[in-house]
DRENVEX-444305 format. One line per field, with one value per residue (C-alpha): chain; x, y, z. Coordinates in pm, 1 decimal, padded with zeros to 6 digits. Layout:
# DRENVEX-444305
cadena = c(A|...)
u = c(X|...)
v = c(Y|...)
w = c(Z|...)
***
This chain:
# DRENVEX-444305
cadena = c(A|A|A|A|A|A|A|A|A|A|A|A|A|A|A|A|A|A|A|A|A|A|A|A|A|A|A|A|A|A|A|A|A|A|A|A|A|A|A|A|A|A|A|A|A|A|A|A|A|A|A|A|A|A|A|A|A|A|A|A|A|A|A|A|A|A|A|A|A|A|A|A|A|A|A|A|A|A|A|A|A|A|A|A|A|A|A|A|A|A|A|A|A|A|A|A|A|A|A|A|A|A|A|A|A|A|A|A|A|A|A|A|A|A|A|A|A|A|A|A|A|A|A|A|A|A|A|A|A|A|A|A|A|A|A|A|A|A|A|A|A|A|A|A|A|A|A|A|A|A|A|A|A|A|A|A|A|A|A|A|A|A|A|A|A|A|A|A|A|A|A|A|A|A|A|A|A|A|A|A|A|A|A|A|A|A|A|A|A|A|A|A|A|A|A|A|A|A|A|A|A|A|A|A|A|A|A|A|A|A|A|A|A|A|A|A|A|A|A|A|A|A|A|A|A|A|A|A|A|A|A|A|A|A|A|A|A|A|A|A|A|A|A|A|A|A|A|A|A|A|A|A|A|A|A|A|A|A|A|A|A|A|A|A|A|A|A|A|A|A|A|A|A|A|A|A|A|A|A|A|A|A|A|A|A|A|A|A|A|A|A|A|A|A|A|A|A|A|A|A|A|A|A|A|A)
u = c(15624.0|15399.5|15529.8|15507.2|15171.7|14953.6|14707.9|14849.3|15196.6|15062.1|14848.7|15151.0|15375.9|15134.3|14890.9|14965.7|15233.5|15231.3|15278.4|15589.6|15775.2|15788.8|16080.9|15904.2|15589.5|15785.9|15860.8|15631.5|15386.5|15059.6|14737.3|14456.5|14368.4|14593.9|14970.1|15091.6|15389.3|15677.0|15784.2|16122.9|16212.8|16506.6|16429.2|16066.3|15845.3|15509.0|15587.7|15476.8|15335.1|14972.2|14994.3|14703.3|14547.7|14217.2|14002.2|14066.6|14326.9|14466.4|14572.8|14880.5|15032.5|15351.3|15654.5|15778.7|16079.6|16264.7|16620.6|16878.0|16948.7|17229.8|17389.9|17534.6|17720.4|17662.6|17580.1|17441.4|17328.4|17050.3|17325.4|17459.3|17106.7|17016.0|17313.3|17248.4|17581.1|17741.6|17620.0|17891.6|17880.3|17929.3|17641.6|17291.5|17167.2|17452.6|17382.9|17013.5|17096.1|17336.1|17066.9|16838.5|17085.4|17241.0|17616.2|17818.0|17891.7|17516.4|17441.0|17399.6|17334.2|17090.6|16958.4|16877.0|16700.1|16494.1|16175.3|16261.3|16208.3|16395.5|16713.8|16653.1|16564.6|16878.8|17072.5|16937.4|17219.1|17453.3|17680.2|18042.6|18129.1|17865.4|17992.7|17775.1|17905.7|17763.6|18050.8|18365.5|18643.8|18958.7|19276.8|19399.6|19079.3|18923.8|18566.7|18463.4|18287.9|18000.4|17641.9|17697.3|17529.0|17509.0|17207.6|17180.3|16996.8|17278.2|17569.6|17631.5|17784.0|17566.5|17476.4|17209.1|16960.9|17017.2|16993.1|16672.1|16514.2|16593.5|16434.2|16128.6|16087.3|16085.3|15841.7|16095.8|16060.0|16377.6|16510.6|16790.9|17001.8|17191.6|17357.8|17317.5|17172.9|17035.2|16917.8|17107.4|17167.0|16930.6|16566.9|16601.5|16266.4|16417.8|16605.3|16268.1|16108.1|16396.6|16405.9|16038.7|16076.9|16365.5|16126.2|16251.3|15973.4|16156.7|16465.6|16602.3|16847.8|16992.9|16852.9|16695.8|16726.1|16386.8|16278.2|16400.6|16215.7|15899.0|15966.2|16004.9|15663.3|15525.8|15639.0|15505.6|15845.7|15852.5|16116.5|16217.0|16465.8|16695.8|16695.6|16991.4|17306.8|17171.3|17288.6|17333.9|17691.5|17599.5|17353.1|17630.9|17428.4|17621.7|17339.3|17293.2|16989.1|16620.8|16397.5|16042.2|15867.5|15568.8|15323.1|15205.8|14831.1|14564.9|14554.1|14917.6|14988.7|15257.0|15596.4|15486.4|15723.1|15727.4|15945.1|16226.6|16285.4|16627.2|16665.2|17030.7|17175.0|17199.9|16828.9|16867.8|16638.4|16682.1|16397.1|16478.2|16232.3|16246.3|16048.4|15800.9|15903.2|15563.3|15536.9|15184.4|14830.3|14818.6|15137.6|14959.7|14700.6|14971.6|15134.0|14802.2|14730.8|15075.0|15207.3|15095.7|15041.6|14765.5|14623.8|14579.4|14451.9|14186.9|14075.9|14050.5|13855.7|13618.9|13553.1|13486.6|13209.4)
v = c(03461.4|03182.6|02951.1|03205.3|03367.9|03080.9|03095.5|02781.9|02939.9|03233.9|03004.3|02790.8|03088.0|03300.5|03060.2|03060.5|03324.3|03442.3|03087.7|03045.4|03320.5|03212.3|03440.8|03743.0|03651.8|03651.2|04024.0|04200.9|04437.9|04615.4|04535.5|04755.8|04984.0|05268.2|05228.0|05254.5|05490.9|05430.0|05769.3|05624.3|05488.3|05654.6|05472.7|05556.1|05839.2|05977.1|06223.2|06583.1|06647.7|06623.7|06826.4|07070.8|06913.7|07055.7|07026.9|07384.6|07411.2|07743.1|08035.1|08137.3|08466.5|08670.5|08581.8|08866.5|08925.4|08608.8|08542.2|08330.4|07981.4|07934.6|08059.5|07770.1|07724.3|07489.6|07117.8|07092.9|06730.1|06564.3|06398.2|06742.4|06835.5|06507.8|06276.0|05902.8|05802.3|05807.7|06035.5|06243.3|06252.3|06630.9|06691.0|06790.5|06440.2|06279.9|06495.5|06403.9|06031.9|06068.1|06255.8|05959.5|05707.3|05586.4|05528.2|05641.2|05280.9|05228.5|05547.5|05355.1|05589.8|05856.5|05611.8|05359.6|05619.1|05778.9|05685.1|05935.7|06298.1|06415.6|06260.6|06346.7|06711.9|06755.4|06591.4|06819.5|07031.1|06858.2|06698.1|06752.1|06861.0|07126.5|07484.8|07773.2|08089.3|08297.7|08170.6|08382.1|08205.0|08093.9|08299.5|08084.3|08152.2|07806.3|07774.2|07623.7|07291.2|07145.4|07229.8|07577.0|07912.3|08258.1|08344.1|08700.2|08869.1|08774.2|08716.1|08373.6|08094.9|07792.4|07457.5|07500.4|07305.1|07517.8|07842.1|07726.2|07643.0|07996.3|08141.6|07919.0|08028.3|08389.6|08313.3|08406.6|08238.6|08112.9|08114.6|07919.6|08046.1|07816.7|07797.9|07555.7|07203.4|07237.3|06899.5|06682.3|06317.3|06054.8|06154.0|06144.8|06234.2|06364.6|06635.2|06806.7|06688.7|06811.8|07144.6|07195.9|07096.4|07341.2|07623.2|07698.5|07863.8|07911.0|07797.7|08038.5|07872.3|07923.5|07583.7|07277.6|06905.0|06789.9|06548.9|06756.0|07061.5|06851.5|06716.2|07069.9|07167.0|06840.9|06947.8|07303.2|07467.7|07728.7|07677.5|08001.0|08040.6|08331.4|08463.5|08363.9|08542.5|08637.0|08467.9|08529.3|08626.9|08877.8|09034.7|09050.7|08863.6|08788.8|08673.3|08995.0|09088.1|09028.0|08912.1|08929.1|08748.5|08928.6|08836.0|08521.2|08468.2|08202.9|08309.2|08227.4|08057.9|07795.6|07945.1|08304.3|08579.4|08699.8|08957.7|08891.8|09204.5|09226.9|09467.2|09519.1|09591.4|09964.2|09976.7|09996.6|09773.4|09577.4|09414.0|09108.5|08922.3|08544.2|08263.9|08062.2|07698.6|07559.4|07406.9|07259.5|07343.8|07041.6|07166.9|07495.1|07288.1|07097.6|07423.8|07579.4|07276.8|07295.2|06996.4|06674.2|06486.8|06711.5|06747.5|06371.0|06324.9|06593.7|06420.4|06084.0|06228.0|06415.1|06100.7|05895.3|06126.3)
w = c(11398.2|11265.9|11538.1|11817.6|11751.1|11867.9|12161.6|12320.6|12342.5|12542.7|12757.6|12839.5|12919.0|13119.6|13288.3|13660.6|13606.8|13969.7|14099.5|13885.5|14074.1|14440.9|14527.1|14379.2|14570.1|14897.4|14863.6|15114.2|14951.8|15012.8|14832.1|14704.7|14417.7|14535.2|14571.3|14930.1|14902.8|15145.4|15276.2|15377.2|15034.6|14860.2|14534.2|14466.0|14586.5|14480.8|14198.8|14255.8|13908.0|14019.3|14339.7|14370.6|14062.0|13942.9|13633.6|13515.3|13241.2|13358.6|13142.4|12946.5|13059.7|13037.9|13247.7|13466.6|13691.2|13590.1|13699.6|13514.2|13644.1|13397.5|13076.7|12878.5|12551.3|12259.1|12265.0|12617.3|12621.2|12815.7|13021.2|13114.4|13220.4|13393.6|13448.7|13474.2|13628.2|13971.6|14250.4|14418.3|14797.0|14795.0|14551.2|14663.7|14575.0|14769.3|15074.1|15052.8|15052.8|15346.1|15540.6|15474.6|15613.7|15286.7|15285.5|14985.3|14887.3|14843.2|14649.8|14324.3|14027.8|13915.1|13658.6|13930.8|14144.6|13867.2|14052.2|14325.8|14223.5|14536.5|14399.4|14035.0|14092.7|14300.9|14017.5|13744.8|13596.5|13844.0|13584.1|13688.0|13330.8|13270.7|13248.9|13359.3|13192.6|13478.5|13692.5|13655.9|13466.4|13646.1|13624.0|13335.1|13141.3|13183.9|13304.3|13637.6|13581.3|13778.9|13869.6|14013.6|13966.8|14121.2|14335.5|14208.3|14497.0|14737.0|14497.9|14653.5|14446.3|14519.2|14373.9|14109.4|14322.1|14634.3|14438.1|14268.5|14603.4|14723.9|14412.8|14455.4|14816.2|14695.5|14412.3|14144.6|13802.8|13636.4|13282.0|13111.2|12819.1|12583.9|12243.3|11955.2|11983.1|12333.6|12464.4|12218.3|12307.5|12440.5|12494.8|12873.3|13027.1|13350.5|13160.3|13112.8|13438.4|13652.4|13468.3|13548.8|13915.5|13962.2|13874.5|13523.2|13319.2|12989.0|12799.4|12537.3|12297.6|11950.9|11850.0|12013.0|11967.7|11840.2|12113.9|12407.9|12275.6|12265.8|12615.5|12754.2|12618.0|12757.5|13104.0|13073.4|13013.0|12736.3|12461.9|12286.9|12003.0|11924.9|11566.7|11349.8|11464.4|11809.4|12128.0|12497.7|12415.8|12143.1|12388.0|12651.8|12912.0|13231.9|13461.9|13659.8|13451.5|13513.9|13229.4|13109.2|12824.4|12675.6|12403.4|12583.5|12613.1|12557.3|12191.8|12111.4|11780.9|11710.7|11626.6|11668.0|11778.9|12139.5|12313.6|12558.6|12769.1|12932.1|13224.2|13303.6|13645.0|13566.1|13477.2|13098.6|12894.2|12572.9|12383.4|12172.4|11949.8|11997.0|11835.2|12035.9|11979.1|12059.2|11715.4|11688.3|11804.8|12039.0|12206.7|12277.9|12466.2|12653.4|12761.4|12866.5|13086.2|13248.0|13054.8|12892.2|13221.4|13359.0|13005.2|12968.0|13324.6|13276.2|12956.6|13134.3|13425.6|13193.7|12986.2|13300.2|13422.5)
***
């Protein structure tokens, strides 16, 4: 450290830095203060997180008429939620790339295309090993694997992405149910980003991995926790229900109780108390603003005035 932390070392290494990279300088690029997005790029696109951005923080309110995107078991990892590996040609992401003139040999991986939300949203919950318990088991009792769900209004079995787009078009909020250790594994940011972009408003689990819980709040997705001994299975949830979450308002407190209302297909209702896993006062602010990105941008804009 004594040898490295000298001004002349930095001057030698970084003086004329641009001139030392002739090949890099030959790459055509635009100039200016605002990035010139290439609408044809399949690697990087303008992210949609600031669409319709305004300076108002918004309000916190109850969630009504939600449908289930998926019911999952224990130990759903961030790789189950947002895979980083190969892209299957038959997957929504693969079909998107083919439609944009990319051959399967050039698909690369989800990890390489993480700058393109069109690919990453289509890849969310698309892991070939994830098991959605809403899908009827095979005759031998094993569960169907892959990113599939049931679009409840029609009863169609669709890819999770396609079903979510149908729900979004109808203005239907979505909810995810899971068991223990939801979001375990690497702190993959797209596991929360993709969940948000699919239209998921809340995740109800028996327990959360620490960083993924925080990332969900940071993207404006509500983490809720079942009491000890309660689960989607003990409540006999099969995905045909509709759901509401009440007790949400601008005056919510960290880790308070709220009510999950389950309306079954036959019209009967069950009310279940769940814990709000917004754990700190600053997270309440993040959630009110729709996530940490708009929260920080509003602060920057306000300070610049």
